[in-house]
N, C-alpha and C positions, 0 to 999 in steps of 0.2 A: 351132452354137449361134447364130451371127450371120447372120442372113439365109438359113439353110438351110431348104429347102422344108418338111421335117418340122417344124422348130420355128416356122415362120411360120404353119403350120396348127395346131400343137399347142404353144402357148408354154409354156416353162419358168416357174419362179416368178420374180417381179420380183426378189427379193433375189438368186437365183442369177445372173440376168442382169446385174444391177448389178455384182456381184462379179467375174463373168467378164469383162466389157468393161473394168472398171477395171484389172483384172490384165493384160489383154492390151495395153491402152494403154501401161502402166507398162513392159511388156517391150520394146515398141517404142522407147520414149523412152530406156530404158536404154542401148540400142546405137546411140543417135543416128540412128534410123531414123523418118522422119516417118510416123505412122500415118495411114491413109486417113481422108478427111474422113467417110467413111460410118461409120467407128467412132465418131467424136465425135457425129455425128448421132443413131446408135442408142443411145449412152449418154444423151444429151440427152432422147431419147423415153422411154426407160426410167425415168429419174429423175422423169419427170412422172407415171407410171403408179402406180396403187394396187394393193397386194397383194390377191390374193383368197384365200379359204380353201381353194380348189382350184388346182392346177396340173398340168402334164404333165412327165412324164420319158420320154425317148425313148432307146433303146439300139440301136445298130447291130450286126447280127448278120454273121458272116462270110460268108454268102450274098449279102450286100448289102441284105437286107430289113431291117426295123427293128421293133422292139417298142416301142409307145407306151402309157403307163399315166397314167390319171387318178389323182392321189393328193392327199391333204391337204397342206396347206403346214405342219401342226404334227404334231410326232412324236406326241403323244397327242391324240386327237381323238374326241368322242363316247364318251369312257370306254374307248377301245380304242387299242392300238398298231398295229392291222392295216390301217390305212389309208395306210401307208408302206411303202416296200420297204427291206428290212434286208440287211446285208452277206452273211449266210449264203445268202440266196435268190439273189444274184448269183453266189455261189461254187458253189452247187449247179447253176445253169444253166450255168455255164462247164464244170462236169464232165460234165453231160449232152451239151453240144455236142461235147466231146472224146471221150465214149463213147456215139455214137449207137446202136449195136447193142443196148444195154441195154434201150432204149425202142422200137425199130422193131417195127411190128406187135403191139404189147403193150398190154395194158390197164393204165393207170396211175391210181392213187388218190393225190392230194395231200392231205395233212393240214395244216390251218392255211394255206391258200393266200394269205391277205393280199391285197396289191394284184394279185397273179396273175403276176409276172414270170417265175418259174421255169417254170410251166406253159405260158405263151405261148411262151416261147423253146423248150421241147420240142416243142410242137405245130409250130411253124414249121420246126424243124431236125432233128427225130429221128423224124418219121412214126409215131407211136404209133397203134395201132388205135382206141383210146378213151382218153379223158382225163376225169377227174372232179377238178374243184376243188371244194374243201370247206371250210367255215369255220362258225362259230356266230353271230357278232355280225351283226345284221340290216343295219347300215350297211355292213359288210364284204362281205356278200353282194350287197347292192345295187351296190356298186362293182365287184365281180368281174364281175357281169353286163355292166355298162358297159364295162369293159376287154376282155372277150370280143368283144363286138360292135365296139369300136373298132379291134381288129386283124384284123377281117374273118373272125371265127370265128362260127359259131352254135351256140347250145345246143339247137337244134331237131334231133331225130334224122333227120327227112326231109331237111333240108339237107345233112347229112353223107352220107346214103345216095344222093343225087343227085350229089353231087360226088366221091364216091369218097374223101373225105377223113376226117380224124380225127373221130370221133364225141364230141362235147364235152358235159358236163353240169357244171351248178353245183349242189352239194348243201349243205343244211344238216346239219352233224354235230356234235352235242353230245357231247364225249368222256365226259362223266360220266353220260350217259343213253342212248348209242347201243347198240343190241341187235345180237346175233349174226346175226339175220335181215336186218337193215339192211345190215350189213357183207357179209354172205354173197351177197346180191343184186347187190353191185357187182362181184363176182369179179375182183379185180385180180391182175394178174400181178406189178406193181411198186407198192410204196408208198413215197412220199417224203414228207419233212417238212423244213422249213428255219426255223431260228431260234425253236424251240418250247421249248428248255429254258431258260427264263428265270426260273422260280421252282420250288420244290419241289412246289407244288399242281398245276401245270400237267405237270411232269414226272411225277407219279404217275398223272395222268389220262391222259397218252400211254401209258405202260406198261399201263394197263387196256386201252387199244384194242388195243394189240399181243398181249395175251394173248387177247383175243377173236377176233383175226383167226387166231392159231395154232390156236384151237380149233374154229373153224367153217369152216375150208376142208377139205373131205372129199377132194378129188382131189390138190391141191397147195397149198402155203403160199407166198405172194409173197415174193419178196426186199424187203428194207426198206433204205432209204438215209436217214439223218438227219444233216442238216448244221446245225452250230451254232457260234455265236461263243463262244470260250472267255472267260467273263466271271467265273464263281464256281466256284471248284474244289469246294465242297461240293456244288452243284447237279450238276456233272458226275459227281462221286462217287456221289450218289444214284442217278442215272440207271443207271451201270454195276452198281451193287449191285442195283438192282431187276431189271435184265436178268438178272444171274446167278442171283437167286432164282427168276426164272420160267422158268430154263432156256433162255434165249434167247442163242445164241451170237453174239458181236460181235467185229468187227475193224476197225481203221482203215484207211481207203481212201488209197492214196498220194496225196501232193499232186499239184496241178495242174502241167503243164509250161508253160503260157502263161496270161496273164491277158487277158480280153477287155473286161471292164467296168471303169468307174471306181469304186472304193470306198476306204474308209480303208486305208492301207498298215499302220497299226499294229494292225489287227485280226487276230487268230488265229482262223482258221475251219478247222474239221476235219469230215470226213464219216466216219460209222460205217456199216458194212454189217452188218445184222442177219439172222440166220437163224432163223426162228421155231421150226423144229424141229431142234435141235442140242444141242450139249454146252455146258458152262459157258464163259464168256469169262474172259479174265484181262488 
């Protein structure tokens, strides 16, 4: 965070840097260890800086590579919460890294990609054959495009073909308007979504998409993984009830064995695996 080459190139938010440096200096002083002059110099420099509406967040991967995101410094910006990374996206990325075979050489569709952390981590660590980032808000889609390019990926089919790497696409999907033909054209083997169960209206729209996916896949139906932070028992119950009524089997995925990314310890995040052609869940 301090003087790291990634953060020098892609600076974190001013507020975060101030808090981090202040806490680091306090920890040194508490054990009667003299902090390096560079820490005081860095703090003085950051105290003079002005906060921008955009910042960067960078996450180190087990491979030694990193994922860097351009994000809004506000939780709600331009009428959407999709310009920042939420805990369930980090948790789902960790789960994917722990279970790479689920994604290797497969076509992945992500619903509600937001800032793009989960998909970028999967593309860098799990070698999917194709990956579709999707969202609806225009500013979120603009930011997604930027973050894909920022991480050395290209949404141009020719680039993926030449490099023999993952074919990446950024698509606009309105869950209330998307058609069977649009979803069928994507031909996903795996569908994922993170932190999309935050209100009843969005939950019902998600179930609508899942019903269409179940109906429009002639050869096979994709496995679906939905990660969510447990906030409202009513919303969670609505989701499971709607899945049962749609005949979509669901089960909880076992918790992670290790934690890779920093996020709130108090958050309870779960992942459900959905089978679009199956028996009723319980």
